[in-house]
VEXNUKE-359471 format. One line per 3 residues: number of its first residue (from 1); their letters; for each residue x, y, z of N, C-alpha, C. Coordinates in steps of 0.1 Angstrom, whole numbers. Layout:
N
NUM> A> X Y Z X Y Z X Y Z ~ ... .
END
This chain:
416
1> XXX> -58 288 -397 -48 278 -394 -41 281 -381 ~ -38 294 -379 -31 298 -366 -40 295 -354 ~ -53 296 -356 -62 293 -345 -61 278 -341 .
4> XXX> -60 270 -351 -59 255 -349 -46 252 -342 ~ -35 259 -346 -22 256 -339 -22 261 -325 ~ -29 272 -322 -30 276 -309 -38 266 -300 .
7> XXX> -48 259 -306 -55 249 -299 -46 237 -295 ~ -36 234 -304 -27 223 -302 -18 226 -289 ~ -14 239 -288 -5 243 -277 -13 242 -264 .
10> XXX> -25 246 -264 -33 248 -252 -42 236 -249 ~ -40 225 -256 -49 213 -255 -49 207 -241 ~ -37 207 -235 -36 200 -222 -41 208 -210 .
13> XXX> -46 220 -212 -51 228 -201 -65 223 -197 ~ -67 220 -184 -80 216 -180 -90 227 -179 ~ -102 226 -185 -112 236 -184 -118 237 -171 .
16> XXX> -121 250 -167 -128 252 -154 -143 252 -155 ~ -149 247 -145 -164 246 -146 -169 246 -132 ~ -181 251 -131 -188 252 -117 -191 238 -112 .
19> XXX> -191 228 -120 -195 215 -116 -183 205 -115 ~ -172 210 -111 -160 202 -111 -161 192 -99 ~ -156 180 -102 -156 169 -92 -141 165 -90 .
22> XXX> -137 166 -77 -123 162 -74 -122 147 -72 ~ -110 142 -72 -108 128 -70 -113 123 -56 ~ -109 131 -46 -113 128 -32 -128 128 -30 .
25> XXX> -134 138 -36 -149 138 -35 -155 126 -42 ~ -150 123 -53 -155 111 -60 -153 98 -52 ~ -141 97 -47 -139 85 -39 -148 84 -27 .
28> XXX> -151 95 -20 -161 95 -9 -175 91 -13 ~ -179 96 -25 -193 93 -29 -194 78 -34 ~ -183 73 -40 -183 59 -44 -183 50 -32 .
31> XXX> -175 53 -21 -175 45 -9 -188 45 -2 ~ -195 57 -2 -208 58 4 -218 50 -3 ~ -217 49 -16 -228 42 -23 -225 27 -25 .
34> XXX> -212 23 -24 -208 9 -28 -216 -2 -21 ~ -222 -11 -29 -228 -23 -24 -218 -33 -18 ~ -206 -33 -25 -196 -42 -20 -191 -39 -6 .
37> XXX> -189 -26 -3 -185 -22 10 -196 -24 20 ~ -209 -22 16 -220 -25 25 -221 -39 29 ~ -219 -48 19 -219 -63 22 -207 -66 31 .
40> XXX> -195 -61 28 -184 -64 36 -186 -59 51 ~ -192 -47 53 -195 -42 66 -205 -52 73 ~ -215 -56 66 -224 -66 72 -218 -79 76 .
43> XXX> -208 -83 68 -201 -96 71 -193 -94 84 ~ -187 -82 85 -179 -80 97 -188 -79 110 ~ -199 -73 109 -208 -72 120 -214 -86 123 .
46> XXX> -216 -95 113 -220 -108 116 -209 -116 123 ~ -197 -115 118 -186 -122 125 -184 -117 139 ~ -187 -104 142 -186 -99 156 -197 -105 164 .
49> XXX> -209 -107 159 -220 -113 166 -217 -128 169 ~ -211 -135 159 -207 -149 161 -196 -150 173 ~ -187 -140 173 -177 -141 184 -184 -139 198 .
52> XXX> -193 -129 199 -200 -127 211 -208 -139 215 ~ -214 -145 205 -222 -157 208 -213 -168 214 ~ -201 -170 208 -192 -181 212 -187 -178 227 .
55> XXX> -185 -166 230 -181 -163 244 -192 -166 254 ~ -205 -167 250 -215 -171 259 -214 -185 264 ~ -206 -193 257 -204 -207 261 -198 -209 275 .
58> XXX> -191 -198 280 -185 -199 293 -195 -197 304 ~ -207 -192 301 -217 -188 311 -227 -200 313 ~ -233 -199 325 -244 -209 328 -256 -207 318 .
61> XXX> -264 -217 317 -276 -216 309 -288 -222 316 ~ -299 -216 313 -312 -220 319 -321 -225 308 ~ -326 -238 310 -335 -244 300 -347 -249 307 .
64> XXX> -358 -249 300 -371 -253 306 -377 -263 296 ~ -382 -274 302 -389 -284 294 -403 -286 300 ~ -413 -288 291 -427 -290 296 -433 -302 288 .
67> XXX> -439 -311 295 -445 -323 289 -459 -324 293 ~ -467 -329 284 -481 -332 287 -485 -345 280 ~ -492 -354 287 -497 -367 281 -512 -368 283 .
70> XXX> -518 -373 273 -533 -376 274 -535 -391 272 ~ -541 -397 281 -543 -412 280 -557 -414 275 ~ -558 -423 265 -571 -427 259 -579 -436 268 .
73> XXX> -572 -443 277 -579 -453 286 -578 -447 300 ~ -589 -446 307 -589 -440 320 -589 -452 330 ~ -579 -451 340 -578 -461 350 -583 -456 364 .
76> XXX> -594 -461 368 -600 -457 381 -603 -442 381 ~ -598 -436 392 -601 -421 393 -590 -412 388 ~ -579 -419 382 -568 -411 377 -572 -403 365 .
79> XXX> -566 -391 365 -569 -382 354 -563 -387 341 ~ -570 -383 330 -564 -387 317 -552 -378 313 ~ -551 -366 319 -541 -357 315 -530 -357 326 .
82> XXX> -517 -359 322 -506 -359 331 -496 -349 325 ~ -490 -341 334 -480 -331 329 -469 -329 339 ~ -459 -323 334 -447 -320 342 -440 -308 336 .
85> XXX> -433 -301 345 -425 -289 340 -411 -290 348 ~ -400 -289 340 -387 -290 345 -378 -278 341 ~ -371 -273 350 -361 -262 348 -348 -266 352 .
88> XXX> -338 -264 343 -324 -268 345 -315 -256 344 ~ -306 -255 354 -295 -245 353 -282 -253 352 ~ -275 -252 341 -263 -260 340 -251 -252 338 .
91> XXX> -239 -256 342 -227 -249 341 -216 -260 337 ~ -209 -258 326 -198 -267 323 -186 -264 332 ~ -181 -275 338 -169 -274 346 -156 -277 338 .
94> XXX> -157 -287 330 -146 -291 321 -152 -297 309 ~ -148 -291 297 -153 -296 284 -142 -300 275 ~ -130 -302 280 -119 -306 271 -113 -294 264 .
97> XXX> -118 -282 266 -113 -270 259 -121 -266 247 ~ -133 -273 245 -141 -270 233 -146 -256 232 ~ -151 -251 244 -156 -237 244 -145 -227 241 .
100> XXX> -133 -229 247 -122 -220 244 -118 -220 229 ~ -118 -233 224 -114 -234 210 -124 -227 201 ~ -137 -228 205 -147 -222 197 -146 -207 197 .
103> XXX> -142 -201 209 -140 -187 210 -128 -182 202 ~ -117 -190 203 -105 -186 195 -108 -187 180 ~ -116 -197 176 -119 -198 162 -128 -186 157 .
106> XXX> -137 -182 166 -146 -171 163 -137 -158 162 ~ -127 -157 171 -119 -145 170 -111 -145 157 ~ -106 -157 153 -98 -157 141 -107 -154 129 .
109> XXX> -119 -159 129 -128 -157 118 -132 -142 117 ~ -134 -136 129 -136 -121 129 -124 -113 123 ~ -112 -117 127 -100 -111 121 -100 -112 106 .
112> XXX> -103 -124 101 -102 -127 87 -113 -118 79 ~ -125 -118 85 -135 -110 78 -132 -95 79 ~ -127 -90 90 -123 -76 91 -112 -73 81 .
115> XXX> -103 -82 79 -92 -80 69 -98 -80 55 ~ -108 -88 53 -114 -89 40 -122 -76 37 ~ -127 -70 47 -134 -57 45 -124 -46 42 .
118> XXX> -112 -46 48 -102 -36 44 -98 -39 30 ~ -96 -52 26 -93 -55 12 -104 -50 2 ~ -116 -51 6 -127 -46 -2 -127 -31 -4 .
121> XXX> -123 -24 7 -122 -10 6 -111 -6 -4 ~ -100 -13 -3 -89 -10 -13 -93 -13 -27 ~ -100 -24 -29 -105 -27 -43 -115 -16 -48 .
124> XXX> -124 -12 -40 -134 -2 -44 -127 11 -47 ~ -117 14 -38 -110 27 -41 -102 26 -54 ~ -96 15 -57 -89 14 -69 -98 15 -81 .
127> XXX> -109 8 -80 -119 9 -91 -124 23 -94 ~ -126 30 -83 -130 44 -84 -119 53 -90 ~ -107 51 -86 -96 59 -92 -95 56 -106 .
130> XXX> -96 43 -110 -95 39 -124 -106 45 -132 ~ -118 45 -127 -129 51 -134 -127 66 -136 ~ -122 73 -126 -119 87 -126 -109 90 -137 .
133> XXX> -97 83 -137 -87 85 -147 -91 81 -161 ~ -100 71 -162 -105 67 -175 -113 78 -181 ~ -122 84 -173 -130 95 -178 -121 107 -182 .
136> XXX> -110 109 -174 -101 120 -177 -94 117 -190 ~ -90 105 -192 -83 101 -205 -93 103 -217 ~ -106 99 -215 -116 100 -225 -119 115 -229 .
139> XXX> -119 123 -218 -121 138 -220 -110 143 -229 ~ -97 140 -225 -86 146 -232 -85 140 -246 ~ -88 128 -248 -87 122 -261 -98 128 -270 .
142> XXX> -110 130 -265 -120 136 -273 -116 151 -277 ~ -110 158 -268 -106 171 -271 -95 171 -282 ~ -86 161 -281 -75 159 -290 -81 156 -304 .
145> XXX> -91 148 -305 -97 145 -318 -105 157 -323 ~ -111 165 -314 -117 177 -319 -107 187 -324 ~ -96 188 -317 -85 197 -322 -80 192 -336 .
148> XXX> -78 179 -337 -73 173 -349 -82 176 -361 ~ -95 175 -358 -105 178 -368 -105 192 -372 ~ -103 201 -362 -102 216 -365 -90 219 -374 .
151> XXX> -79 212 -371 -66 214 -378 -68 210 -393 ~ -74 198 -395 -77 193 -408 -87 202 -416 ~ -97 206 -408 -107 215 -414 -101 228 -418 .
154> XXX> -92 234 -410 -86 246 -414 -77 244 -426 ~ -70 233 -427 -61 230 -438 -70 228 -451 ~ -82 222 -449 -91 220 -461 -95 234 -466 .
157> XXX> -98 243 -457 -102 257 -462 -91 263 -470 ~ -79 262 -465 -67 268 -472 -65 261 -486 ~ -66 248 -486 -64 241 -499 -75 244 -509 .
160> XXX> -87 245 -504 -98 248 -513 -96 262 -519 ~ -92 272 -510 -90 285 -516 -79 285 -526 ~ -68 278 -523 -57 277 -533 -61 270 -545 .
163> XXX> -70 260 -544 -75 253 -556 -84 262 -564 ~ -92 270 -557 -101 279 -565 -93 290 -572 ~ -81 293 -566 -73 303 -572 -63 298 -582 .
166> XXX> -63 284 -583 -55 277 -593 -41 275 -589 ~ -38 276 -576 -24 274 -571 -21 259 -567 ~ -32 251 -566 -29 237 -562 -38 228 -570 .
169> XXX> -36 215 -570 -43 205 -578 -55 200 -571 ~ -64 194 -579 -76 187 -573 -72 175 -564 ~ -60 169 -568 -56 158 -560 -53 162 -545 .
172> XXX> -47 174 -543 -44 179 -530 -57 181 -522 ~ -67 186 -529 -80 189 -522 -87 176 -519 ~ -86 166 -527 -92 153 -524 -85 146 -513 .
175> XXX> -72 147 -512 -65 141 -501 -69 147 -488 ~ -70 160 -488 -74 167 -475 -89 164 -472 ~ -97 163 -482 -111 159 -479 -112 145 -473 .
178> XXX> -104 136 -478 -104 122 -473 -99 123 -458 ~ -88 131 -456 -83 132 -442 -94 138 -433 ~ -101 147 -437 -112 153 -429 -123 143 -426 .
181> XXX> -126 135 -435 -136 124 -432 -131 114 -422 ~ -118 111 -422 -112 103 -412 -112 109 -399 ~ -109 122 -398 -109 130 -386 -123 130 -380 .
184> XXX> -133 131 -388 -147 131 -383 -150 117 -377 ~ -145 107 -383 -147 93 -378 -140 91 -364 ~ -128 96 -363 -121 95 -351 -127 103 -339 .
187> XXX> -133 115 -343 -139 122 -332 -152 115 -328 ~ -160 110 -337 -172 102 -333 -168 90 -324 ~ -158 83 -327 -154 72 -319 -149 77 -305 .
190> XXX> -142 88 -305 -137 94 -292 -149 98 -283 ~ -159 104 -290 -171 108 -283 -179 96 -277 ~ -179 85 -284 -185 73 -278 -177 68 -266 .
193> XXX> -164 67 -268 -156 63 -256 -158 71 -244 ~ -160 84 -246 -162 93 -235 -175 91 -228 ~ -185 88 -236 -199 85 -230 -198 72 -222 .
196> XXX> -191 62 -228 -190 49 -220 -183 51 -207 ~ -172 59 -207 -165 61 -195 -173 69 -185 ~ -181 78 -190 -190 86 -182 -200 77 -175 .
199> XXX> -206 68 -182 -216 59 -177 -210 51 -165 ~ -198 45 -167 -191 38 -156 -188 47 -144 ~ -184 59 -147 -181 69 -137 -193 71 -128 .
202> XXX> -204 74 -134 -217 77 -127 -223 65 -119 ~ -222 53 -126 -228 42 -120 -221 38 -107 ~ -208 40 -106 -201 36 -94 -205 45 -82 .
205> XXX> -210 57 -84 -214 65 -73 -230 66 -72 ~ -237 58 -80 -251 58 -79 -259 69 -86 ~ -253 76 -95 -259 87 -103 -265 82 -116 .
208> XXX> -272 91 -122 -277 87 -136 -265 86 -145 ~ -266 75 -153 -254 72 -162 -250 84 -171 ~ -260 92 -176 -258 102 -186 -255 116 -179 .
211> XXX> -254 117 -166 -252 129 -159 -238 134 -163 ~ -237 146 -169 -224 151 -173 -216 157 -162 ~ -203 156 -162 -195 161 -151 -182 167 -157 .
214> XXX> -176 176 -149 -163 181 -153 -153 177 -142 ~ -142 171 -145 -132 167 -135 -123 178 -131 ~ -120 179 -118 -111 189 -113 -97 185 -115 .
217> XXX> -94 172 -117 -80 168 -119 -79 160 -132 ~ -67 159 -137 -64 153 -150 -52 144 -150 ~ -52 135 -159 -40 126 -160 -28 134 -165 .
220> XXX> -30 146 -170 -19 154 -175 -13 163 -164 ~ -20 163 -152 -14 170 -141 -1 163 -136 ~ 8 170 -130 20 164 -125 18 155 -114 .
223> XXX> 22 142 -115 20 132 -105 34 128 -100 ~ 37 130 -87 50 127 -82 50 112 -80 ~ 62 106 -82 64 92 -80 63 89 -65 .
226> XXX> 55 79 -62 54 76 -47 67 69 -42 ~ 69 70 -29 80 64 -23 78 49 -23 ~ 89 41 -26 87 27 -25 86 22 -11 .
229> XXX> 77 14 -9 74 9 5 84 -2 9 ~ 86 -3 22 95 -14 28 86 -27 27 ~ 92 -37 21 84 -49 19 78 -55 32 .
232> XXX> 86 -55 42 81 -61 55 69 -53 60 ~ 70 -40 59 58 -32 63 46 -35 54 ~ 48 -37 41 37 -40 32 30 -53 36 .
235> XXX> 38 -63 38 33 -76 42 25 -75 55 ~ 31 -68 65 25 -68 78 11 -62 78 ~ 9 -52 69 -4 -45 69 -13 -49 58 .
238> XXX> -8 -58 50 -17 -62 38 -29 -70 42 ~ -41 -67 38 -53 -74 42 -52 -89 38 ~ -47 -92 27 -46 -106 23 -37 -114 32 .
241> XXX> -26 -108 37 -17 -115 46 -24 -116 60 ~ -30 -106 64 -37 -106 77 -48 -116 77 ~ -56 -117 66 -66 -127 65 -61 -141 65 .
244> XXX> -50 -143 58 -44 -157 57 -39 -161 71 ~ -33 -151 78 -29 -155 92 -41 -159 101 ~ -52 -151 99 -64 -154 107 -69 -168 103 .
247> XXX> -69 -171 90 -74 -184 86 -65 -196 91 ~ -52 -193 92 -42 -203 97 -45 -205 112 ~ -48 -194 120 -51 -195 134 -64 -202 136 .
250> XXX> -74 -200 127 -86 -207 128 -84 -222 126 ~ -76 -226 117 -73 -240 115 -65 -246 126 ~ -56 -238 133 -49 -243 144 -58 -246 156 .
253> XXX> -68 -237 158 -77 -240 169 -87 -251 165 ~ -89 -253 152 -97 -264 147 -92 -277 152 ~ -79 -279 152 -73 -291 158 -76 -293 172 .
256> XXX> -75 -282 180 -79 -283 194 -94 -286 196 ~ -102 -280 188 -116 -283 189 -119 -297 186 ~ -112 -303 176 -114 -317 173 -110 -326 184 .
259> XXX> -98 -323 190 -93 -331 201 -103 -330 213 ~ -109 -319 215 -118 -317 227 -130 -326 226 ~ -134 -329 214 -146 -338 212 -144 -352 218 .
262> XXX> -131 -356 220 -129 -370 225 -123 -370 239 ~ -124 -358 246 -119 -357 260 -131 -358 269 ~ -129 -362 282 -140 -362 291 -146 -348 293 .
265> XXX> -158 -348 298 -165 -335 301 -172 -337 314 ~ -173 -326 322 -179 -326 335 -189 -314 335 ~ -201 -316 339 -211 -305 340 -218 -306 354 .
268> XXX> -221 -295 359 -229 -294 371 -241 -286 369 ~ -252 -290 375 -265 -283 373 -275 -284 384 ~ -284 -275 385 -295 -275 394 -308 -277 386 .
271> XXX> -317 -285 391 -329 -287 384 -341 -286 394 ~ -352 -283 388 -365 -283 396 -376 -288 387 ~ -385 -297 394 -396 -303 386 -409 -300 393 .
274> XXX> -418 -296 386 -432 -293 391 -441 -302 383 ~ -449 -311 391 -458 -320 385 -468 -325 395 ~ -479 -331 390 -490 -336 399 -485 -347 409 .
277> XXX> -491 -348 420 -488 -359 429 -493 -372 423 ~ -487 -383 428 -491 -396 424 -499 -402 436 ~ -510 -409 433 -517 -410 420 -523 -397 415 .
280> XXX> -524 -395 402 -529 -382 396 -544 -383 396 ~ -549 -380 408 -564 -379 409 -568 -365 412 ~ -581 -363 411 -587 -350 414 -584 -347 429 .
283> XXX> -579 -335 432 -577 -331 445 -563 -335 451 ~ -555 -343 443 -543 -348 448 -532 -337 450 ~ -534 -326 442 -525 -315 443 -512 -317 434 .
286> XXX> -503 -308 436 -490 -309 428 -478 -308 438 ~ -466 -311 433 -455 -311 442 -443 -305 434 ~ -434 -299 441 -422 -293 435 -410 -300 440 .
289> XXX> -402 -306 431 -390 -313 435 -378 -306 429 ~ -366 -309 434 -354 -303 428 -342 -310 433 ~ -330 -306 428 -318 -313 432 -306 -307 425 .
292> XXX> -295 -313 427 -282 -310 421 -278 -322 413 ~ -273 -319 400 -269 -330 392 -254 -328 387 ~ -246 -338 388 -232 -337 384 -231 -348 374 .
295> XXX> -227 -345 361 -226 -355 351 -212 -355 345 ~ -208 -368 342 -195 -371 336 -197 -378 323 ~ -190 -374 313 -191 -380 300 -177 -383 295 .
298> XXX> -174 -396 292 -161 -400 288 -162 -409 275 ~ -157 -404 264 -156 -413 252 -146 -424 254 ~ -150 -436 250 -141 -448 253 -136 -453 239 .
301> XXX> -145 -457 230 -140 -463 218 -149 -459 207 ~ -144 -453 196 -151 -449 185 -146 -454 172 ~ -140 -466 172 -135 -473 160 -124 -464 153 .
304> XXX> -116 -457 160 -105 -449 154 -110 -436 148 ~ -122 -431 152 -127 -419 147 -118 -407 151 ~ -113 -407 164 -105 -396 168 -92 -395 160 .
307> XXX> -86 -406 156 -74 -406 149 -76 -399 135 ~ -86 -403 128 -88 -398 115 -93 -384 115 ~ -101 -380 126 -106 -367 127 -94 -357 129 .
310> XXX> -85 -361 138 -73 -353 140 -64 -352 128 ~ -63 -362 120 -55 -362 108 -61 -352 98 ~ -74 -352 97 -81 -342 88 -79 -328 93 .
313> XXX> -80 -325 106 -79 -312 112 -64 -307 110 ~ -55 -316 112 -40 -312 111 -37 -309 96 ~ -43 -317 87 -41 -314 73 -46 -301 69 .
316> XXX> -58 -297 74 -63 -283 72 -54 -273 77 ~ -48 -275 89 -39 -266 95 -26 -264 86 ~ -21 -275 81 -9 -274 72 -12 -266 59 .
319> XXX> -24 -269 54 -28 -262 42 -29 -247 44 ~ -35 -243 56 -36 -229 59 -22 -223 61 ~ -13 -230 67 0 -224 69 7 -222 55 .
322> XXX> 5 -232 46 11 -230 33 4 -218 25 ~ -8 -216 28 -16 -205 22 -9 -191 27 ~ -5 -190 39 2 -178 44 15 -176 35 .
325> XXX> 23 -186 33 35 -184 26 32 -181 11 ~ 21 -187 6 18 -184 -8 13 -169 -9 ~ 6 -164 1 2 -150 0 14 -140 1 .
328> XXX> 24 -144 9 37 -136 10 44 -135 -4 ~ 45 -147 -10 51 -147 -24 43 -139 -34 ~ 30 -140 -33 21 -132 -42 23 -117 -40 .
331> XXX> 23 -113 -27 25 -99 -24 39 -94 -30 ~ 49 -102 -28 63 -99 -32 63 -97 -47 ~ 57 -106 -55 56 -105 -69 48 -93 -74 .
334> XXX> 37 -91 -68 29 -79 -72 36 -66 -69 ~ 42 -65 -57 49 -53 -53 61 -50 -63 ~ 68 -60 -67 79 -58 -76 74 -54 -90 .
337> XXX> 64 -61 -95 58 -58 -108 52 -44 -107 ~ 46 -40 -96 39 -27 -95 49 -16 -96 ~ 61 -18 -88 71 -7 -88 78 -6 -102 .
340> XXX> 80 -18 -108 86 -17 -122 76 -10 -132 ~ 63 -13 -130 54 -6 -139 54 9 -137 ~ 56 14 -124 57 28 -122 69 34 -129 .
343> XXX> 80 28 -127 93 33 -134 92 33 -149 ~ 86 22 -154 85 21 -169 75 32 -175 ~ 64 33 -168 54 43 -173 58 57 -171 .
346> XXX> 66 60 -161 71 73 -158 81 77 -169 ~ 89 67 -174 99 69 -184 91 72 -198 ~ 80 65 -200 73 67 -212 66 81 -212 .
349> XXX> 62 86 -200 56 99 -199 66 110 -203 ~ 79 108 -198 89 118 -201 92 118 -216 ~ 93 106 -222 96 105 -236 85 111 -244 .
352> XXX> 72 108 -240 61 113 -248 61 129 -247 ~ 64 134 -236 64 149 -235 75 155 -245 ~ 86 149 -245 97 154 -254 92 153 -269 .
355> XXX> 87 141 -272 83 138 -286 71 147 -290 ~ 62 150 -281 51 159 -284 55 173 -287 ~ 65 178 -280 70 191 -283 76 192 -297 .
358> XXX> 84 181 -301 89 180 -314 79 179 -325 ~ 68 171 -322 58 169 -332 50 182 -334 ~ 48 190 -324 41 203 -325 49 213 -334 .
361> XXX> 62 213 -331 71 222 -339 71 217 -354 ~ 72 204 -356 72 199 -370 59 202 -377 ~ 48 202 -370 35 205 -376 35 220 -380 .
364> XXX> 39 228 -371 40 243 -374 49 246 -386 ~ 60 240 -386 70 242 -397 64 237 -411 ~ 58 225 -411 52 220 -423 41 228 -428 .
367> XXX> 32 233 -419 21 241 -423 26 254 -429 ~ 36 260 -422 41 273 -427 48 271 -441 ~ 55 260 -442 62 258 -455 52 256 -466 .
370> XXX> 41 249 -463 31 247 -473 25 261 -478 ~ 23 269 -468 17 283 -472 27 290 -481 ~ 40 288 -478 50 295 -486 54 288 -499 .
373> XXX> 47 276 -501 50 269 -513 63 261 -513 ~ 68 258 -500 81 251 -499 79 236 -495 ~ 66 232 -493 63 219 -489 50 214 -496 .
376> XXX> 49 201 -498 37 196 -505 26 193 -494 ~ 14 190 -499 3 186 -490 6 174 -483 ~ 14 165 -490 17 152 -483 26 154 -471 .
379> XXX> 35 164 -472 43 168 -460 34 172 -448 ~ 24 180 -451 16 186 -440 7 174 -435 ~ 2 166 -443 -7 155 -438 2 145 -430 .
382> XXX> 14 143 -434 23 134 -426 26 140 -413 ~ 28 153 -413 31 160 -400 19 159 -391 ~ 7 160 -396 -5 159 -388 -6 145 -382 .
385> XXX> -4 135 -391 -5 121 -386 5 119 -375 ~ 17 124 -377 28 122 -367 24 129 -354 ~ 19 141 -354 14 148 -342 3 140 -335 .
388> XXX> -6 135 -343 -18 127 -337 -13 115 -330 ~ -4 107 -337 1 95 -331 9 97 -318 ~ 17 108 -318 25 111 -306 16 116 -295 .
391> XXX> 6 124 -299 -3 128 -288 -11 117 -282 ~ -15 107 -290 -22 96 -285 -13 88 -276 ~ 0 87 -280 10 80 -271 11 87 -258 .
394> XXX> 11 101 -258 13 108 -246 1 106 -237 ~ -11 106 -243 -23 104 -234 -22 90 -228 ~ -19 80 -236 -18 66 -231 -7 65 -220 .
397> XXX> 4 72 -222 15 71 -212 11 78 -199 ~ 4 89 -199 -1 96 -187 -11 87 -180 ~ -20 81 -188 -31 73 -182 -24 60 -175 .
400> XXX> -15 54 -182 -9 42 -177 -1 46 -164 ~ 5 57 -164 13 61 -152 3 64 -140 ~ -8 70 -143 -18 73 -132 -23 60 -126 .
403> XXX> -26 50 -135 -31 37 -130 -20 29 -123 ~ -8 31 -128 3 24 -121 5 28 -107 ~ 3 41 -104 4 47 -91 -7 41 -82 .
406> XXX> -19 42 -88 -31 37 -81 -30 22 -78 ~ -25 14 -87 -23 0 -85 -12 -3 -74 ~ -2 5 -74 9 3 -64 3 6 -50 .
409> XXX> -5 16 -49 -11 19 -36 -20 8 -32 ~ -27 2 -41 -36 -10 -38 -27 -22 -34 ~ -17 -24 -41 -8 -36 -38 -2 -35 -24 .
412> XXX> 3 -23 -21 10 -20 -8 0 -17 3 ~ -13 -17 0 -23 -14 10 -21 0 16 ~ -16 9 8 -14 22 13 -26 31 12 .
415> XX> -34 29 2 -45 38 -1 -41 52 -4 ~ -50 61 -4 -47 75 -8 -44 82 5 .
END
């Protein structure tokens, strides 16, 4: 019985192992394996390529056209086959600002995608931290159930010996046997929870689901309360806010791009044509012509298309601006709730620690009193249940506090 009580006292000690995995090591392996981060990185590179492509609109372009005709009817000595080749070098002089608008939209889109990638990093980091602490909780809970089972088993041995010696009734022995069966059930359930948590832990970093690990850190370790962040700083660096600002900028330049479609445009170009001489007969040879072309394009009347197109673009701009305000309100709510969650769970951790100390002392006293014949078996069983419930509350409080800290860091975009 004394051995079981010693296990109660030392239950919170983290076992040492050669295969320990620290939280930082686990986060690095998850980030390296994450498909989500891989896709986010590809999206950012794609947005960067789109931006570089949009900037090419300022530069001249070279195009080449080739034509060939075959006539079924031959006229005199003219050849059936006629061909021509034309090369054009064109440079926009004025396009109403459409190229600039396209570049600015591409820049805004790149900013939004880059912010989304940062948000994905925070999400993956939080998922990894949650998986780590979930496995830690499962480890501790399984050890608690193992200890509880050992306590009940030790009590059963004592009661059976007293029963064999005629100092206690069969009823006491049956009650303890029933409690031992319940302890076996709780341990089996805890073992299953631990395996499920282990599977999630390993899958996130690309390992075999059943690969066993030992954690270097525990939810029972002392975790200092983080400093509350200044709200303005949180908003300024938050990926959701930065992304919404970029989307609003994209919509603003969308209005300019729509307007540019209905403005005049001027282009200048050089062209060269290589084709057979006329008439196209054998021996006539070919000629090379060329020149300079200046083109003007002016939209005149489109049955009110410009008006409705601008109305649609401005509506999208106002929606994007409202989206920015909505994101600020959402961040404010999440930050307030997150900080409240930290304070509440921290208070529960302190209360659980005090209660656990009292429950341990009560269990020791009840067990000793039963040995001395000063307490009944029901008193001991009740003390065991009280200790178990309080220890489960302590595990839950530490777990909730660890997740509350991780969630607050995610909300404030602070990371680890």
